[in-house]
N, C-alpha and C positions, 0 to 999 in steps of 0.2 A: 504493498499499499504505500504510494505519496500523496502526502499531506501538504495542502496549499493553505493560503490565507484566504486567496481569491481565486477562482477558476472560471474562465471564461469560455463560452461554447460557442463559435464564431468569430471569423476573422475579418468582417465586414465594418463598416466605419465607426457602428455603435462600440463592439466588441473590442476594435483596436484601441479606440479611445480610453476604456476603463481600464483593460490593461497596461497600455504605458502610463495612466496617471495613478493606478495603485504601486506599479513597480517602482516608478519616480519617488514613492513615499515609503520605501524599505519594504513593502508586503511582498510576501511570496506569493509569485503568481504565476499562472500556467494556464495555456491554452489551447484548442482543440479546433480542429476543424475538417468536416468528411469531403471537402473538397477543394481545390488548389487556393492557397492563401489570397486574402483579397476582397471577397466579398462580390454582391452582387454588380454594385455599382461601377467598380472599376474595372470587372473582367466580364460580366455579361449584362451590362445595362447601361446607365446613363453616359458613361464616357464611350467606351467603343460605338453604340449609337451615334452619339454626336456628332464622333467623326466620319462616318459615313453621312451623316446629314451636311454636314459641312460641304463635303465634295459634291453633293447634289443641290446643295445652295448656289455653289459657282456655277454649275450647268444651269441652273434656273436662272439666275442671275443673268447669265450672257444670252439667255434665249429672250429675256423679256426685252433687252436693249437691242437684238437684233433690229436694224432699219432704225435704230436712234442713235449712232455712231459705232454699234458694233456689227460687222460684218459676217461673223459665224460663230455659232456657238458650237463650244467642246461639246463631247459624249465621254459616260461614264467607261472607263478599264477597270471593270469588276475586280480581277484578279491583284489590280494594282491596287485599288482601294482597301482590299481586304490586309494585305501584306502593308501597308500604311499604317490600318488601325490595329494589327498586331505589335507594332513599335512601341504601342502604348500600352498594351496589354502582357506582352511576352514577358516582360521582367519583373512584373507586379508579384508574382509568388513568391519568388525567389529571395527578393529585393524585403519583401515584408516579413518573411520568416526572420531573416538576418537580423534586421532591425528589433525583432521581438528579441533574439537570441542578447545580442549586443545590451539590450535592457534589463537581461537578466531574467527574461522572462522563458519557462519553459515549452515545450512546444510538442505536439503532439499532432498525428494526422490518424483519424478512423472515424466511427461511427459512435459518440456516447450514448449509453443507457443509462437512465437514474436505478439505482439498486437500493437506497434509501435517500431519505430526506438531503443530507450532504453528502454523499457519495454516487460516484459515477463508473461505468465499468467501458476502459475503450480497450477492445482485443482483450489482451490478457493483460491492462493495467489496471489497478484500483485505484481511483481518485477521491481522496477526501478532503473538503474545502470548508472553513469556514462562511464563507459565501459563494453562491454560485450563480453566473449571469448568464444567462439565456438571451443570445444575440444572434440566433439563426436566420433571421430575414424572412422571405417569402421564396415560394416555388410556384412553377404554374401548375395551376387546378387541374387534376386528371380528367380526362374525358372518360365518360361511361356509356358511349356507343359501342357498338359492334366495330370491330376496324379499328380501334383506338391507337393501336400500337405500329399505325402506317402514319401518324400524325407525327410533325415535326414541332420541335418547342420554339421560344425566340432564341436559346444558344444558338440552336442549331443555324438559326436564320446568318447569326452574328459569325459564323464560321464557315457559310457556303463558298467554297473555292471558285464554284462556277454557277451566275443568278439561272436559276430554271426560267424557259420561255414563258411559262405559268405558272402563277403562283396562286391558292386562295388560303384565306386567314379565318379559321372558324372563331367567331366573337369578334364585336364591332368596338373593343376599347380601345384608350389611347397606343396601346403598344402595336393593335391591328393597324391603326391609322397612322402613326409614324413609318412601320414598316412597310405598309403598302405606298405611301409615297415615296420612298427610298427607292422601293424595288419599281415601281413605274417610271420615276424619271430615268431609274438605270437600263431601261428595255423591257422589262417584263410586263405580261397581261396580267391585271391584279383583280381580284373579286375579293370582296368582304361578305360574308354572312353573318348577320347579327340574328338574334332569337327576337330582341327590344323592337320596339316599335318605331323609336327614334334613338340616332346616334348618340353617344356620350351625355346620358341624361344628368349628372351631376354638374353639368357646364349650362350656362344661360342658352335656352334654346335658341334666341335669336342670333347669337353669335355662332353658336355650333351652325345653323343653316346656311351661315356664309361658309363654313368649314367644307359642308356637303356638298355646296354647288362646285366649290373650285377643286373637290376630290373628283367626282363627276366630269367636270373638264378637264381635268386631268388623263380621262380614261378607265378609271377605276369604277369597277361595277359595284354598287352598293344594293344589296339584298337584305329588305329587312322582314321582320315576324317571320325570320325561317329557322327552325329547329332542327340544328341537324341531327339525323337518326342514324348513319350508317356512312362509313367510310372502306372503300374496297379498291384494292388493288387491280388495276387492269394494265395487262403486258409493261409499258413502261410510264404510266401514267396511273393517275387514282380518279376515281368516280365518289363524288360526294351526295350521299341522297339529304336531303330537304324537306322539311313538312312546313308548309306555306298555310294554316289553318285547314289543316285536312286534306291539301293539295301536294302531291310529290312533285318533287322537282329534283333533276340529276344536274352536278355539275362534275365539268372533267379537268382537271388542272395537272401540270408535270410535279407540284410539288404540294404538300397539304402543311399549314403549320396551325397549333393550336393557342391560339390567344385568346382562349375564353376566361381569363382572370388569371389572379395569383392568389395563393391562401399562406396563411402561417406555415412555415416550415419548423411543425413541434411534433408531427405526428409520428415520429421514428425516435421518441427520446424516452420513451415509456414514463412519462409524467407523473402517471397515479402511483408509482413503486416512489417517486418524488416526492407526492402530497402535494402536485401544484395543479392549482384548479384554470381550467382554460374551457376556451368556447371555441366556436367556429373562427370568431373574430380574434383569437389570440388568446395569449397568457392574461388571465386577470390579475392586474397591479391595483396598490392604490395610489395616493397621489404622490408619493414617493418612488414610483417605480419598482415596488417590493411585491411579491407575491401575495396575494391577498389570503394564501393558505398556509405559506409556508416562509416564516420572515428570514430565514438562510437564503433564499430566491431573491432576485431580481431579474428585472427582463427590459429590454430597449431593444427600437425599432420596427422592422415591418410585424415582427411576430407577438406584438402585443397586442393586447385592446384598450387602445387608448384612442383620444380623438387627434392626435397625430396624423396626418397623410402618409401612408408607405410610400416615403420620399425620404433620400438622402439627408436634406436639411432636418427634419424632424429625427428621424436615426441618430445624427449628429448631436442635435440638443438632447436626447433622451442620453446617450451614452455619456455626455458631461455631468448631467443630473445624477445617474446611477452611481458613478464613480465618485462624486461629490459626496451622495448620501452613505457610500460605505465607508469613505474617510470622515465624515464629518456627523455621524449616525444620525440620517435622515434631517436636512434640513431645509432642502431645494426640492420643487415643485415645477413641471413644467408650465409653459406658456403656449397653449394652441389657438389665441384669441385673432392671430393673424396667419393664415396657410394659402401663399401664393403658389399657384403649381400653373404648369404648361404643358401644352401638345406640342412636342417638337416636326411638326407639320411643315410643308411650305405653302399657305402663310402660316405662321406660328399662331397657334392660340392660347392666351393667356387669361389666368383670375385670380382675384383674391377676394375674399369677402363673400356676400350673398347674391344669390341671383336675385332678379327682379320679382320671381315667382315666389321665391322663400319671405321675400320682404313684405309682398301683397300678402300671402298666407298668414304673416303674421300681426297684419290688420297694421303697417306703420305707415305713418303720413311720410311720403318718399316723393323725390322730384329724381325723374330719371330722364336722364341724357344718352338718347340713343341715335347713331347717324351712322352711315356710311357714307365714306370721303376718300377715297380713292383719287379723287382731285387735289386732295392734300401733298405738300412737296415731298413730306417722308415716303409716300407710296409713289407719286410720280415720278422722281428723279430716276426710280429704280425699274422704273416699267411695269408697276404690281399692280393687278389689279381688284385685288381683295384689299380692303382697309376698312375697318369699323371698330367702333366703342361702344361701349353703355357702360354707364356712371351711377348709381343709385345712391342718393344724397338723401339724408333723414331732413326732412322740412324744418323740426323745431330746434334740432342742434348744429346744424351745418356740418355733421359729420359725416364722411364717405363711409358706406355701409357695404358698398361691394364696387369693384371694377371690372370690367369684362372688355378685352382686346383680341383682334385678329388683325394680322399684318406684320409688316417689319419690324422687327427690333421689340416684338411684343411682349417675350420674356426680358427682357430690360427693362422698359417703360413699367411692366407692373409691379418691379419692385419698389418703383418710387411711390405706387400708392399702397405698397406694403408699408411702407417706412410711415409715410403718413398717417395711416391708419392706427400702427403702433403708436405714434407720438400723438395720435387723437388730435392732428389738425383738423382744422377745417376746411372746408372747399375753399373760402374765402382767400386761405392763406395762400393754397396751392397756385392761387392767379396769381398771387405778387413774388414768387421766388423767381428769380434772372436765372434761367436753365439756359446753358449751351444752347446755341442757334446757329444755323441750322440742325438740329436732331430729332430722332422720335420722341424723346422725352419730351420736347419744348412743346408738343400740342397738347403736353398735359391741361395749359391754361384754358386752351378751348373746350377740351372735353367736360372741365367742371363748370 
């Protein structure tokens, strides 16, 4: 048996923060991962995805400016793009583990399983720790249809050595939209099958409609209200069977990807043996990110049932909070009041705060500024046809309750709204800040 003060399961951003902070305070720390060290964001999510998006963004920008000073648009060389992406990801696992060891952290590889409230088994190793931190993140939701084994995952998409001529995505969430835009701009024929009646229901429906129109203009087929019931191998391609209100539909594709969502990666940990309460939303924690059923356990990131979005910034925040609470006996709590998020399609969709529908349902007295403005400089000088915003402002307090943008640099502009909301700035204050001009964020004064 090996004993530790703190033992962490997972080497993503949350687990890394906890491990390094606790080791810095001279605690004996161990860490394990059942995959390559580095977590989803660095290896299988945010970073590699954005590398692919950046290349397609360069192509899209050139295409938009053909006839406006640009004579010819470039095209994507997929293999070169994947090699470039790998230049960001290949070194992460080795560097991450070397850094842990440099900080005095003992590293393990394998499938950890609870055998007691403060004990884990990893292969032949028995681990006992005063505090155990679960930071395993999320994993793709398993398909329960006939032929599910033929579906690839988002991880597989990021490792494609050759782009299939046709691709079908099962599920219409943000991952499907992002990968669909990448694939379509790289030359693939793309279909998205969504069992929902509307796309991206957590975002403002009016702003989403602009993305839907832009997606269709790109040649991507969006098939709504269709539940996939079967996936069949057909020589060198696949047949996907969908049920649309009782009507069977068949779709043929060279590759099929499961983008039906992600779930907390906690179901192989034998949590019951560790007396760790959990639900389909993740591990149940109190305000200090501590297990509600076992005070030896803390959890952070996408595997926890909190109000934080399953995104890297919230895993980062929760990692810092868990580390602080282990070191100072529960003194810090997370703040989920402001939660910006973006869909990295082209055009980019970004939001923070309430949708108009949420504000109306709460019977709040609001002013809603909503406009499509492709003629504004921020879009027009790039040849971009989609640029729209919606800002929800409380009439009584003049506080911004929500902001929604689709268009160039939306992921950056939304951060200004997030800062303003966190600082409880009034809309009139945002009108008076001398932001750099010309820039996308300088449009904020006109949006509010």
